[in-house]
N, C-alpha and C positions, 0 to 999 in steps of 0.2 A: 231525500225521502228514504226510509229504510226499505231495502228490497225484501220481497216476500220470503226469501230463503233464510231470513234472520229469525226464524221461529226457534224456540227452545223447547221443542216438543218432546225431547228426551227426558225432561225433568217434570215431575208431577207438579201440577198447579198449586200455588200457595193458597191455603184456605184464608177466607176473609176473617176479620175479628169475630170471635165466638159470640159476642153479645149483640149482634145485629138482629133486628126483628125478622120474623119469617118472611114477610113480604119483600123486605130488602134483600134477604138471602136469595129469593127467587129472581130479583132483578139482577143480582150479581151473576147468577147462573145464565140468565138471558144474555148479559153482556159478554160473558165468556164464549157462549155459542156464536153470538153475532160476530165476534172478532175472528174466531176460527173458521166459521162456515161462510161468512160473507166478505169481511175485509181482507183476509189473507188471500182467498182465491182471486179477488179483484186486483189486488196488488200484484199477485203473480202474473196475471194477464198483462198488466202494464209492463212488467219486467220482460215478459216474453215477446212483447210487441204486438200482441193480438188485440189490445184495446188501447185507445189513447188515454192519457192521464185524466183529461177533462171528462171524457165519457165514463170512465170508471168512477170518478169522483161523484158525478151526478147519479150514477147507479147506486153508489154507497149511501148517498143522502136519501134517495127514494126508499132504500131498504131500511134505513134508520127510522124513517117516518112510519113504515109499515110495522116495524118491530116495537114502536112506542117509545123509542129512545129520544128521537128528535124533539118531541113535544114536552119532554120532562122539564125543560127550562123556560117554558112559556105559560103564562096565566091562562086559566080556563076560558076567560072571555075571548081569547084568541085561538081557541081550540086546543090549548095545552092541558097538561095534567097537573101543573104546578107542584111537582115533586119537591119534597123538603130537602134541606141542605144535606142531610145524611144520605139520602137515596142518591142524590146527584154525585156526591163525593164517592160513594161506593161504586157506582157505575163508571164514572170517569176514571177512577183509579184502576178498576178492572180492565177497561179498554186500554189504558196506557200501559198496563203490564205486558201487552202484546206488541208494544212499540209500533202501532199501525200508522199507515198513511191516513190523512184526513181526520185526525182525532177531533179537532175543534169543529169541523164541519158536521160532525155527527149530532151536535146539539143545536137546536134552533136558537135564533137570536132572541134575547129578551127585550123588553121595552127600553131598558137603559135610561139614557137622558130623556128620551121621548115619553117616559111614563107619565100618565095623568095629563097628557097634552090635550088641548081642545081643538076644535075646527079652526082653520082648515088643516092644521098640522096633522091631526089624527088621520084624516082621509088621504092626504097627499104624501105623508111620510111614514107615520107609525104603522098603519095597516099594511102598506106594501112591504115595509121592512120585515114585519112579522111573518108575512107570507113568502119571504125570500125573493120578492120581485125587485126590491131595491137594497143596495148595500150602503150602510152609513160609515163615515169616517169619524174619528175622534180627534178634533183639533184642539189639543191641550198644550203640547210642548212648543214653546217659542223658539224661533231660530236664534242661534247664538249671535249672529251678526245683525239682528234686527235693531233698528234705531229706536224703537219704542215698543211697548206692549201692544198687541193687537187691540184696536179701539174702534168704537162706533159712535156716530153722532146722529142725533135725531134731526130729520128735516121733513116736517109735515108728517105724513103717514109712512115715511121711509126711514130706514137706517142706512147710513153710509159707513162702510167698513173699510179700514185700512190696517195692514199689518202682515205678518208672516207666521206660518205654523210649520213645524218640521215633524218628522216621525209620524206621519199619518199612515198607519198600517194599511196595506193594500190600496195605497193612494192612486194607483193607475186604474183601479177598478171601481172605486166608490162613486155612487151617484150623487151623494151630498155629504157635507161635512158639518158636524156639530161643533161650532167654533166658540171657544171661550174668549170673550172680548170685554174690554172696559167700556161700559156705556158712559159717555162723558158726564162727569159730575154726579154719577148715580151709583156706580158699582159694577161688578162683573156679572155677566149673564151669558148663557149659551144662545147662539144665533144659528139657525139653519141656513146654510149657503149651498146652492147647487154647484156641483163641481164644474159645470159648463156655463155658469153665469158670466155675463160680461164683466171683465175686470179680474177674473180668477185665472191664475196661471200656475202651472207646475214648474217650479224653479229647477228642481232636479228630482231624479228617481234614483234610489240607491238600495242595495241589498245589505243585509247584515249576516254575521257569521253563522246564524242558525238557518239560513236559507230563505228567510222571509224578505218581502219587498216593501219599501216605504216610499213616500214622496214628501217633498217640501212644497208648500203652496204660498203664493203671494196674493194678497187682496188689495187691489188698487182702485179705490173709490167704487167698491162693489155696493150696489144699491139693492136692498131687499125690503119687503114689507115689514112693518113693525110686528105684524102677526107672526113672524118667524122667530121672534124672541121667546124663549121658553122661560116661564116664571117671571119673576121681577128682578131688577138689578140688585145685586148684593147676595143672591142665592147661588150664583154660578159656581163658586169654589166648593161650596158644600155639596152641590150636585156632582161635581167632578170627583171629589174625594169618596163620595158614596159609590160612584161607578167603579172607581179603582179598587175600593175596599171589597166590593162584591165579587171581584174576580180573584182575589188573593187565595181564598179557600179552594177554588177550583184549580188554581195553579199549584197549590200544595198537593192536591190529590193527583194531579198529573205527574208531579215530581215523585211522589210515593210510588205510583204505578211504574214509572220508568226505572226506579231503583229496583223494583221486583224483576223487571226484564233483565237488568244487568246482572243481578244475583243469579238468575236462572241461566244466563249465558255463561257466566264464569263457572257455575256448578257443572254444566255440561262439558266445558273445556277441561276442567280439572279431572273429571272422570275419564275422559278420553286419554289425557296425558298419562294419568296414573295407571291405566290399563296397559300402557306400553312401557313406561319408564319407572313405575313404582311411586311410592309416597314421597312428597316433598314437604317437609315440616314447615318451612318458611312460607310456602304458598298456602298451606292450610291455616297457618296463623293469620295471614292477611285475609283469607276468606272468612274465617271466624269473626274477625273484626267487622267485615262488611255486613255480615248477617246481624250482628249486634246493632250496628248503625241503622240497618233497614228496619229492624224491629222497633227501635226508638222513633224513627221517622214516621212509620205507619201508625204507631200508637199516638203520637202527637197530632197527626192529621185527623184521625178518627175521633179523638177526644174533642177536638175543636168542633168537628161536625156534629157530635152528640150534643154539645152545648148549644150550637146554633139551632139544632132541631128542637131544643126545649124552649126556644124563644129568647134565650139570654143574649145580652149584648156581647158580641164576640169580636169587636174591633181589634182588641189587643191579641186575643187568642188566634185570630186569623192571620195577623201579622207574624206571630210567633211560629205558626205552622208553616206559612209560606217561607219564611227566612230559614227555618231549620231544615225543612224538606229539600229546598232548592240547594242549600249549601251541602247537605248530605249527598244529594245526587251528584254534585260536582266532585266531591271526594271519592264517591263510589266509582264513578266512571274513570277517574284518574288511576285509582288502584287497580281497577279491572284491566286497564291498558298495560300496567306494569306486569300483571299476571299473565296476560295473553301474549304480550310481546310485540315485536315490530310489525307484525301483520295487521295489528289493530290500528296502526297509523295510516294505513291506506285510505284514500279519500272516500271510497264507497263502503268501507267497513262500518258495521252498525255502531261500534264503540267510538269511532272517529266522528261519525255524524252526531252521536249523542253528546260527545265532548263539547261540540260547538253549541248544541241546543242547551245543554246544562249551563254553559257560561252565560247564555242569553237569559235564562230563567232567573239567574241570580241578580239581574239588573231590572228585569221587567216589573212594572208596578211598584217600583221603589228599590233602590240599592239596599243591600243588606245592612250596611252601616247606618243608613237613614232609618231603616225599620228598627234597628236596635235602639237608636236614639228615641224613636217614637214609643217603644215599649217602656223605656226608662221614664219618659215624660208621663206616660199613662199611669205608671205606678207612683212616681214621686210627687207629681203635681195634681193628678186627678183621682188618685186612689182607685185606679181601675186595673183589671187584669187578674188572672188566677194562675196558680202554680200547679 
């Protein structure tokens, strides 16, 4: 996690795009203040050892709820404000530009796969998830060594599930898993499985280079009520793709915000160095290129958000924004390390941490090469997408 001393307070904050509505401009200013006055002091307390990370995280979530940020991603029927895509992108990008701890935790969970669920799923899983009382896992990725795709067979009023899922994020913490399974002879559907149900086992727990933790699960004759199946067989993959697609624009916003953080960090570094050693034209050339790439990435993300806010189908535009912004972030961090030098390779340096995070973002919710192929398919086969 980035230490609180990684502030770029010597550099003036970058203004948001000029064509944002006034109410969203106000949200951006709120997010800026929240990062500076709440997240950074809490992070500093963790670094100083005066608060535990978990205590500070809980305090940050409570403050986010009070500030009105947490509920932006939740529908009104669950106490949320249902902010539009443009507002969510603007706030997330602004928060990310401070490179804070707990960025994802500042936004409440949406219904996701559980949307439009009926009883008993609504009371037992959806409502507790929306209130933060339960944590859901996304059981989509199959284990590489699995002998077959995760499958379920009907037996009376029960579903019997067998299979394996890997890369369940926060798998050591989840209360239940939304598992995509083949319903025998019918098609794929999501099934809710409690993480402590008989027959469920964690095969392994592993971390990734960005510092996140995941788990691989095995399901051995796990019996669940048929009421735990969401929707009808055959709809599962569409639900999964919708869930993944909905996160791409927010990931693009996060990447754009982190690009701003890196730009501000490099700007402050160059000013300090030039005050002592004079102007370095090669460094300035590299820095100028970084600013051009940052401008292009932010423009891409905000245009996609504007289109989404208008109600347009932005499947391809969200893919383009996520791919371009995450790849730009990777190049930006890499160049920043070249400019700053060897000190940026130390494990706790903010650029070293971001280097690992940026590499992960280029893979999450679709490898860039896969996303490029999807863009081509959308244009050539479906006549979809804008330039």
